[in-house]
C-alpha positions as a printed Julia matrix, in Angstrom:
55×3 Matrix{Float64}:
 141.68  94.86  156.74
 144.56  93.68  154.59
 143.75  90.11  155.6
 140.17  90.57  154.34
 141.39  91.9   151.0
 143.8   88.99  150.6
 141.09  86.46  151.55
 138.63  87.93  149.05
 141.29  87.98  146.35
 142.13  84.33  147.01
 138.43  83.41  147.02
 137.99  85.12  143.66
 140.9   83.23  142.17
 139.63  79.88  143.49
 136.07  80.5   142.3
 137.36  81.61  138.92
 139.35  78.39  138.62
 136.35  76.27  139.58
 134.19  78.05  137.02
 136.53  76.93  134.24
 137.09  73.4   135.51
 134.85  70.53  134.39
 131.88  69.83  136.65
 133.05  66.3   137.51
 136.44  67.61  138.64
 134.8   70.29  140.79
 132.44  67.79  142.41
 135.23  65.27  143.03
 137.44  67.94  144.57
 134.57  69.14  146.74
 133.94  65.61  147.98
 137.61  65.1   148.81
 137.67  68.35  150.79
 134.41  67.44  152.59
 135.77  64.01  153.59
 139.03  65.57  154.75
 137.17  68.12  156.89
 134.94  65.37  158.31
 137.93  63.24  159.3
 139.6   66.27  160.85
 136.47  67.11  162.87
 136.13  63.53  164.13
 139.8   63.39  165.14
 139.55  66.73  166.94
 136.42  65.7   168.82
 137.91  62.33  169.74
 141.14  63.96  170.89
 139.33  66.48  173.08
 137.15  63.79  174.67
 140.22  61.76  175.5
 142.06  64.71  177.05
 139.05  65.84  179.14
 138.38  62.37  180.53
 141.99  62.15  181.78
 141.52  65.15  184.11
């Protein structure tokens, strides 16, 4: 329960910060995060395929 409260508090702080930031900065930051998550997902999938084929 404490984890949920902390997560909601952090989400509120982040959303409050984004609300006051310029739109171009928010969009650019969102794109950077999306690319980072995409690269992470591709690396994870590639790593799991490589480890399963070795068995």
